[in-house]
Backbone as a printed PyTorch tensor [residue, N CA C, xyz], in Angstrom:
tensor([[[176.9910, 151.9540, -46.5530],
         [175.8570, 152.5640, -46.6440],
         [175.0590, 151.7430, -45.4480]],

        [[173.6460, 152.7460, -44.5170],
         [173.0060, 151.6380, -44.1060],
         [171.1130, 152.4210, -44.2550]],

        [[170.5590, 151.5280, -44.5310],
         [169.8040, 152.1500, -44.6500],
         [168.0730, 151.2820, -43.5550]],

        [[167.6450, 152.6340, -42.8570],
         [166.8620, 152.6760, -42.1390],
         [165.1960, 151.7940, -42.4130]],

        [[164.3600, 150.8640, -41.8800],
         [163.3120, 151.0510, -42.1160],
         [162.4230, 150.9700, -40.6470]],

        [[161.1160, 150.2750, -41.0780],
         [159.8160, 150.2780, -40.0690],
         [159.5480, 149.0330, -39.9290]],

        [[159.6560, 147.9540, -38.7470],
         [158.1730, 147.2200, -39.3560],
         [157.3100, 147.3080, -39.4100]],

        [[156.2720, 146.8170, -40.3500],
         [155.0210, 147.5600, -40.3610],
         [154.0720, 146.0210, -40.0370]],

        [[154.5990, 144.5650, -40.0310],
         [154.0360, 143.2030, -39.7140],
         [154.5410, 142.5270, -40.3340]],

        [[154.5480, 141.3210, -39.2930],
         [154.4280, 139.7770, -39.9750],
         [154.3140, 139.5020, -41.6700]],

        [[154.4710, 138.5070, -42.1720],
         [154.1940, 138.1370, -43.4070],
         [154.4090, 136.4030, -43.4100]],

        [[153.3730, 135.8130, -43.2990],
         [153.0460, 134.5280, -42.9220],
         [154.0710, 133.6790, -41.6250]],

        [[155.2950, 133.3950, -41.4250],
         [155.3940, 132.8620, -40.4520],
         [157.0150, 132.8260, -40.5170]],

        [[157.8070, 133.0380, -41.6860],
         [158.7700, 133.6890, -41.6770],
         [159.1440, 134.3240, -42.5800]],

        [[158.1660, 136.0960, -42.5190],
         [158.6920, 137.3020, -42.9810],
         [158.0600, 138.0750, -42.2550]],

        [[158.6370, 138.8350, -42.7730],
         [158.6060, 140.5290, -42.4250],
         [158.3000, 141.5860, -43.1730]],

        [[157.2740, 142.4520, -43.4100],
         [156.9570, 143.2930, -44.1350],
         [157.5690, 144.9280, -43.6410]],

        [[158.3650, 144.9970, -44.2270],
         [159.3160, 146.4000, -43.8360],
         [159.2000, 147.3640, -44.6070]],

        [[159.2240, 148.4850, -44.5500],
         [159.2610, 149.6940, -45.6440],
         [160.0840, 150.5250, -45.3380]],

        [[160.8710, 150.9570, -45.7970],
         [162.2760, 151.4980, -46.5290],
         [162.0090, 152.6490, -46.0680]],

        [[163.0900, 153.8260, -44.7990],
         [162.4060, 155.0470, -44.3630],
         [163.7670, 155.4640, -44.6920]],

        [[164.7160, 155.6070, -44.4060],
         [166.2100, 155.7410, -44.5030],
         [167.3960, 155.8990, -44.9280]],

        [[168.5230, 156.1850, -45.7400],
         [169.8100, 155.9680, -45.9530],
         [170.4990, 157.0410, -46.0060]],

        [[171.8720, 156.4040, -44.9040],
         [173.0710, 157.3710, -44.7100],
         [174.2880, 156.5980, -44.5050]],

        [[175.3460, 156.8680, -44.9210],
         [176.7690, 156.4520, -44.7990],
         [177.1210, 156.4310, -43.3770]],

        [[177.2240, 154.8480, -42.9720],
         [177.9610, 155.2280, -41.8360],
         [178.8490, 153.8910, -41.5420]],

        [[180.1070, 154.1820, -41.0090],
         [181.0250, 153.6580, -40.7910],
         [181.7930, 153.0850, -41.9800]],

        [[181.3250, 154.7970, -43.3490],
         [181.9430, 153.8890, -44.3170],
         [183.4050, 154.3930, -44.4480]],

        [[183.8430, 153.3670, -45.3490],
         [185.4510, 152.8020, -45.7690],
         [186.0940, 153.9390, -46.0640]],

        [[185.2130, 154.7030, -47.2600],
         [185.9260, 156.0300, -47.5810],
         [185.8940, 157.0380, -46.9730]],

        [[184.8310, 156.9140, -46.0900],
         [185.0800, 158.0500, -45.0530],
         [186.0590, 157.8680, -43.9140]],

        [[186.1840, 156.9130, -43.8930],
         [187.6230, 156.3620, -42.4980],
         [188.6940, 156.6390, -43.1740]],

        [[188.9180, 156.3510, -44.1450],
         [190.4370, 156.5190, -44.9570],
         [190.5390, 158.4960, -44.8820]],

        [[189.9090, 159.1040, -44.9800],
         [189.4710, 160.4750, -45.0710],
         [190.4080, 160.8710, -43.1480]],

        [[190.3560, 160.1100, -42.8500],
         [190.0300, 160.3630, -41.2840],
         [189.4880, 161.2530, -40.6580]],

        [[190.0330, 162.4840, -40.0100],
         [189.3070, 163.8080, -39.0410],
         [187.9780, 164.0430, -40.0600]],

        [[188.6160, 164.5090, -41.3370],
         [187.4110, 164.4730, -42.2960],
         [186.6780, 164.1480, -42.4360]],

        [[186.5180, 162.7570, -42.4000],
         [185.6390, 161.8510, -42.3930],
         [184.8240, 161.7560, -41.6460]],

        [[185.1670, 161.9470, -40.5350],
         [184.0340, 162.0820, -39.1550],
         [183.7860, 162.9410, -38.8430]],

        [[184.1580, 163.7150, -39.4430],
         [183.4100, 165.5920, -39.5480],
         [181.8250, 164.9690, -40.4010]],

        [[182.0020, 164.8410, -42.0140],
         [181.3630, 164.4420, -42.3670],
         [179.9520, 163.3850, -42.1140]],

        [[180.3000, 162.1970, -41.4950],
         [179.7690, 160.9000, -41.5400],
         [178.7970, 161.7080, -40.3760]],

        [[179.1060, 162.7010, -39.2200],
         [178.9310, 162.6550, -37.6650],
         [177.8900, 164.0880, -38.5620]],

        [[178.1500, 164.7930, -39.1880],
         [177.0770, 165.6650, -39.8940],
         [176.2820, 165.3910, -40.9670]],

        [[176.4410, 164.3920, -41.6670],
         [175.2610, 164.0290, -42.6660],
         [173.7070, 164.0330, -42.3440]],

        [[173.3430, 164.1660, -43.0570],
         [171.3010, 163.6040, -42.4800],
         [171.7610, 162.4750, -43.5810]],

        [[170.3760, 161.8290, -42.6240],
         [169.8760, 160.5180, -43.4460],
         [169.3730, 161.1500, -44.8580]],

        [[169.2050, 160.4200, -45.7040],
         [168.5980, 160.5490, -47.4020],
         [167.2770, 159.8360, -47.3140]],

        [[166.0560, 160.2300, -47.6040],
         [164.9980, 159.7140, -47.4490],
         [164.4820, 158.7310, -48.8220]],

        [[165.2930, 158.1000, -48.3790],
         [164.9310, 156.6420, -49.6650],
         [164.1210, 156.3000, -49.8660]],

        [[163.2080, 156.4650, -48.9440],
         [161.9860, 155.5960, -48.7740],
         [160.6160, 156.7660, -49.1390]],

        [[160.8180, 158.1590, -49.0290],
         [159.8590, 158.6920, -50.2380],
         [160.0980, 158.9070, -50.9240]],

        [[161.8470, 158.6170, -51.5920],
         [161.8390, 159.1170, -52.7460],
         [162.0160, 157.3980, -54.2290]],

        [[161.6470, 156.5090, -53.1670],
         [161.3410, 155.0990, -54.0090],
         [159.8890, 155.5930, -54.1590]],

        [[159.0600, 155.9030, -53.3160],
         [157.2730, 156.1320, -53.6990],
         [157.4010, 157.0040, -54.4420]],

        [[158.1800, 157.7790, -54.4120],
         [157.9920, 159.5360, -55.5730],
         [157.8520, 158.4100, -56.9280]],

        [[158.6290, 157.7180, -57.2720],
         [159.3280, 156.9840, -58.3520],
         [158.0990, 155.8720, -58.8890]],

        [[157.9350, 155.1740, -57.9990],
         [156.8810, 153.6670, -57.6350],
         [156.0280, 153.7550, -56.4500]],

        [[154.7900, 154.5560, -56.3650],
         [154.4110, 154.5750, -55.6620],
         [154.2520, 152.3560, -54.3530]],

        [[153.9800, 152.2190, -53.4860],
         [154.4330, 150.8910, -53.3470],
         [155.8410, 150.4210, -53.0790]],

        [[156.7940, 151.0790, -54.1470],
         [158.3040, 150.1960, -53.8820],
         [159.1070, 150.5380, -52.0390]],

        [[158.5020, 150.9170, -51.5680],
         [159.4010, 151.5240, -50.4130],
         [159.0840, 150.1010, -49.2870]],

        [[157.9180, 149.3490, -49.6020],
         [157.7230, 148.0030, -48.8580],
         [157.8440, 146.9120, -49.5950]],

        [[158.6790, 145.9240, -48.5380],
         [159.5860, 145.0000, -49.3880],
         [159.1260, 143.5900, -47.8840]],

        [[158.9120, 142.2130, -48.8010],
         [159.2200, 141.4370, -47.3070],
         [160.3660, 140.5900, -47.2220]],

        [[161.2650, 140.7670, -46.1270],
         [161.7380, 139.5600, -45.9110],
         [161.6640, 138.4830, -45.6290]],

        [[162.3870, 137.2970, -46.1370],
         [161.9550, 135.6650, -45.4290],
         [163.5850, 135.3540, -45.0900]],

        [[162.8660, 135.1960, -43.5260],
         [164.1770, 134.5960, -43.0940],
         [164.1080, 132.6940, -43.8490]],

        [[165.4530, 132.5290, -44.2710],
         [165.4750, 131.1810, -44.9700],
         [166.4440, 130.0580, -44.0100]],

        [[167.4400, 130.8450, -42.9270],
         [167.9640, 130.0470, -41.6220],
         [167.9840, 130.3410, -40.8290]],

        [[168.4420, 130.4850, -39.3610],
         [168.7980, 130.6980, -38.3860],
         [169.1140, 129.6650, -37.6040]],

        [[169.7890, 130.3260, -37.3120],
         [171.1120, 129.3520, -35.9380],
         [171.2880, 130.5170, -34.5390]],

        [[171.9920, 130.2320, -34.0520],
         [172.5900, 130.5660, -32.5910],
         [173.2780, 132.3130, -33.5810]],

        [[173.9970, 131.6200, -34.4430],
         [175.4740, 133.3020, -34.7800],
         [174.5840, 133.1740, -36.2450]],

        [[173.8720, 132.7560, -36.8760],
         [173.6700, 132.7310, -38.4390],
         [171.9880, 132.9640, -38.9310]],

        [[172.1080, 134.1540, -39.2340],
         [170.7710, 134.2850, -40.1130],
         [170.9200, 134.7470, -41.4580]],

        [[170.0650, 134.0710, -42.6090],
         [169.7250, 133.7840, -44.1580],
         [168.6860, 134.5880, -44.0990]],

        [[168.6140, 136.0990, -44.8690],
         [167.1640, 136.4690, -45.2700],
         [167.0200, 136.7790, -46.2560]],

        [[165.9080, 136.2380, -46.7220],
         [165.4010, 136.9900, -48.2800],
         [164.5950, 138.0370, -49.0900]],

        [[165.1240, 138.8330, -50.0130],
         [163.8430, 139.7200, -50.7110],
         [162.5110, 138.4680, -51.2980]],

        [[161.4360, 138.4920, -50.5690],
         [160.0490, 137.8010, -51.0670],
         [159.9090, 137.4600, -52.5040]],

        [[160.5620, 139.1650, -53.2490],
         [159.7310, 139.3300, -54.6210],
         [161.3240, 138.7970, -55.3470]],

        [[162.6540, 138.9370, -54.8660],
         [163.5440, 138.8920, -55.2520],
         [164.9030, 137.6560, -54.9960]],

        [[164.0170, 136.5510, -54.5750],
         [164.9500, 135.6020, -53.9280],
         [166.0180, 134.9780, -54.1540]],

        [[165.9750, 135.1670, -55.7570],
         [167.2880, 134.5440, -56.5210],
         [168.4010, 135.5360, -56.5560]],

        [[168.1920, 137.0660, -56.1080],
         [168.7440, 138.0430, -56.0480],
         [169.5060, 138.8510, -55.5580]],

        [[168.5370, 138.3980, -54.5230],
         [168.6540, 139.4810, -52.6880],
         [168.7280, 139.0390, -51.8890]],

        [[169.5620, 137.9600, -51.5210],
         [170.7270, 137.7660, -50.1960],
         [171.4290, 138.0790, -49.1900]],

        [[170.9250, 138.4660, -47.7220],
         [171.3860, 139.0900, -47.1300],
         [171.7330, 137.5620, -45.7520]],

        [[172.9520, 138.1000, -45.2390],
         [173.5440, 137.2560, -44.4550],
         [174.2180, 137.3650, -43.0720]],

        [[173.5640, 137.4210, -42.2210],
         [173.8410, 138.0860, -40.6740],
         [175.0140, 137.3100, -39.5370]],

        [[176.0970, 137.3890, -38.7880],
         [176.7670, 136.7340, -38.5160],
         [176.8300, 137.0910, -37.3230]],

        [[176.6330, 136.6130, -36.0030],
         [177.1090, 137.4110, -34.4740],
         [178.4530, 137.5560, -34.6750]],

        [[178.5250, 139.2400, -34.2100],
         [179.6290, 139.1530, -33.5310],
         [179.5890, 139.0070, -32.0600]],

        [[181.0670, 138.1910, -31.9250],
         [181.6510, 138.6750, -30.0670],
         [180.3620, 137.2710, -29.4170]],

        [[181.0330, 136.8940, -28.5920],
         [179.8490, 136.7780, -27.4790],
         [178.2360, 136.6660, -27.8670]],

        [[177.3250, 135.4460, -27.7300],
         [176.0830, 135.2710, -28.5780],
         [175.1210, 136.6120, -27.6270]],

        [[175.7220, 136.5070, -25.8500],
         [174.7740, 137.5780, -25.4090],
         [174.8220, 138.7990, -25.9970]],

        [[176.0220, 139.1870, -26.5160],
         [176.5050, 140.7580, -26.5590],
         [175.3500, 141.3330, -27.7130]],

        [[174.5900, 140.7320, -28.5880],
         [173.6990, 140.5500, -29.4390],
         [174.2970, 141.9890, -30.7290]],

        [[175.5500, 141.5590, -30.6970],
         [175.5770, 142.7690, -32.0290],
         [176.0140, 141.6540, -33.0390]],

        [[175.7870, 142.3780, -34.1610],
         [175.0160, 141.5780, -35.7720],
         [176.2980, 142.4090, -36.8250]],

        [[177.1600, 141.5390, -37.5990],
         [177.2030, 141.9610, -38.9310],
         [177.1330, 142.0080, -40.1670]],

        [[176.7560, 142.5550, -40.9440],
         [176.0040, 141.8930, -42.4560],
         [176.8210, 141.1700, -43.6170]],

        [[177.1210, 140.6750, -44.0370],
         [178.1770, 139.9210, -45.4710],
         [177.3180, 140.3240, -46.3110]]])
Protein backbone atom coordinates (compact mmCIF):
# COMPACT_ATOMS: atom_id res chain seq x y z
CA UNK A 1 0.00 0.00 0.00
CA UNK A 2 1.17 3.49 -0.77
CA UNK A 3 -0.25 6.44 1.13
CA UNK A 4 0.19 9.86 -0.43
CA UNK A 5 0.31 12.99 1.68
CA UNK A 6 0.75 16.72 1.23
CA UNK A 7 3.47 18.58 3.12
CA UNK A 8 1.66 21.26 5.09
CA UNK A 9 4.79 22.86 6.54
CA UNK A 10 7.82 22.49 8.79
CA UNK A 11 7.48 21.62 12.44
CA UNK A 12 10.56 22.72 14.37
CA UNK A 13 13.96 21.95 12.83
CA UNK A 14 13.46 18.23 12.21
CA UNK A 15 9.75 17.68 11.55
CA UNK A 16 7.24 17.94 8.75
CA UNK A 17 3.48 18.32 9.18
CA UNK A 18 1.76 16.04 6.66
CA UNK A 19 -1.87 15.70 5.60
CA UNK A 20 -2.86 12.22 4.44
CA UNK A 21 -4.63 12.32 1.07
CA UNK A 22 -5.05 8.87 -0.52
CA UNK A 23 -4.03 5.22 -0.23
CA UNK A 24 -3.64 2.76 -3.10
CA UNK A 25 -2.12 -0.70 -3.54
CA UNK A 26 1.07 -0.19 -5.53
CA UNK A 27 3.66 -2.88 -6.21
CA UNK A 28 1.57 -5.25 -4.10
CA UNK A 29 3.11 -8.71 -3.66
CA UNK A 30 -0.37 -10.25 -3.75
CA UNK A 31 -1.25 -8.53 -7.02
CA UNK A 32 2.12 -9.55 -8.52
CA UNK A 33 1.26 -13.21 -7.83
CA UNK A 34 -1.87 -12.81 -9.96
CA UNK A 35 0.26 -11.98 -13.01
CA UNK A 36 -1.55 -10.10 -15.79
CA UNK A 37 -4.80 -10.00 -13.78
CA UNK A 38 -2.94 -8.34 -10.89
CA UNK A 39 -1.39 -5.80 -13.27
CA UNK A 40 -4.84 -5.00 -14.65
CA UNK A 41 -6.30 -4.52 -11.16
CA UNK A 42 -3.34 -2.38 -10.04
CA UNK A 43 -3.38 -0.12 -13.08
CA UNK A 44 -7.16 0.41 -12.99
CA UNK A 45 -7.80 0.76 -9.26
CA UNK A 46 -8.61 4.23 -7.99
CA UNK A 47 -6.89 5.58 -4.86
CA UNK A 48 -8.96 5.36 -1.68
CA UNK A 49 -9.59 8.82 -0.12
CA UNK A 50 -8.06 7.81 3.22
CA UNK A 51 -7.52 11.39 4.40
CA UNK A 52 -11.18 12.20 3.88
CA UNK A 53 -12.22 8.99 5.67
CA UNK A 54 -9.95 9.80 8.64
CA UNK A 55 -11.45 13.29 8.90
CA UNK A 56 -14.99 11.88 8.99
CA UNK A 57 -14.07 9.57 11.87
CA UNK A 58 -12.09 12.15 13.87
CA UNK A 59 -11.54 15.72 12.66
CA UNK A 60 -7.82 16.54 12.46
CA UNK A 61 -6.77 12.88 12.38
CA UNK A 62 -5.49 13.08 8.79
CA UNK A 63 -2.63 15.38 9.87
CA UNK A 64 0.52 14.05 11.49
CA UNK A 65 3.99 15.33 12.29
CA UNK A 66 6.88 13.13 11.13
CA UNK A 67 10.20 13.80 12.87
CA UNK A 68 13.51 12.68 11.37
CA UNK A 69 15.63 11.18 14.15
CA UNK A 70 18.58 9.97 12.05
CA UNK A 71 19.82 10.90 8.59
CA UNK A 72 22.88 10.17 6.46
CA UNK A 73 23.65 9.63 2.75
CA UNK A 74 21.95 6.25 2.61
CA UNK A 75 19.57 6.00 5.57
CA UNK A 76 16.75 8.01 7.13
CA UNK A 77 14.83 7.14 10.30
CA UNK A 78 11.55 8.97 10.82
CA UNK A 79 8.98 8.70 13.62
CA UNK A 80 5.41 9.82 14.13
CA UNK A 81 5.77 12.61 16.72
CA UNK A 82 2.66 11.51 18.63
CA UNK A 83 3.55 7.80 18.60
CA UNK A 84 7.36 7.80 18.52
CA UNK A 85 7.65 4.43 20.25
CA UNK A 86 5.18 2.74 17.89
CA UNK A 87 5.56 4.31 14.44
CA UNK A 88 9.15 4.10 13.19
CA UNK A 89 9.89 4.28 9.46
CA UNK A 90 13.28 3.46 7.91
CA UNK A 91 14.18 4.46 4.36
CA UNK A 92 17.27 3.07 2.65
CA UNK A 93 18.58 4.60 -0.57
CA UNK A 94 18.64 1.99 -3.32
CA UNK A 95 21.36 1.94 -5.99
CA UNK A 96 23.64 4.86 -6.69
CA UNK A 97 23.32 7.75 -4.24
CA UNK A 98 22.83 10.08 -7.19
CA UNK A 99 19.81 8.07 -8.41
CA UNK A 100 17.50 9.23 -5.66
CA UNK A 101 15.51 6.00 -5.51
CA UNK A 102 14.43 4.95 -2.02
CA UNK A 103 12.86 1.89 -0.46
CA UNK A 104 11.03 1.92 2.83
CA UNK A 105 11.47 -0.97 5.25
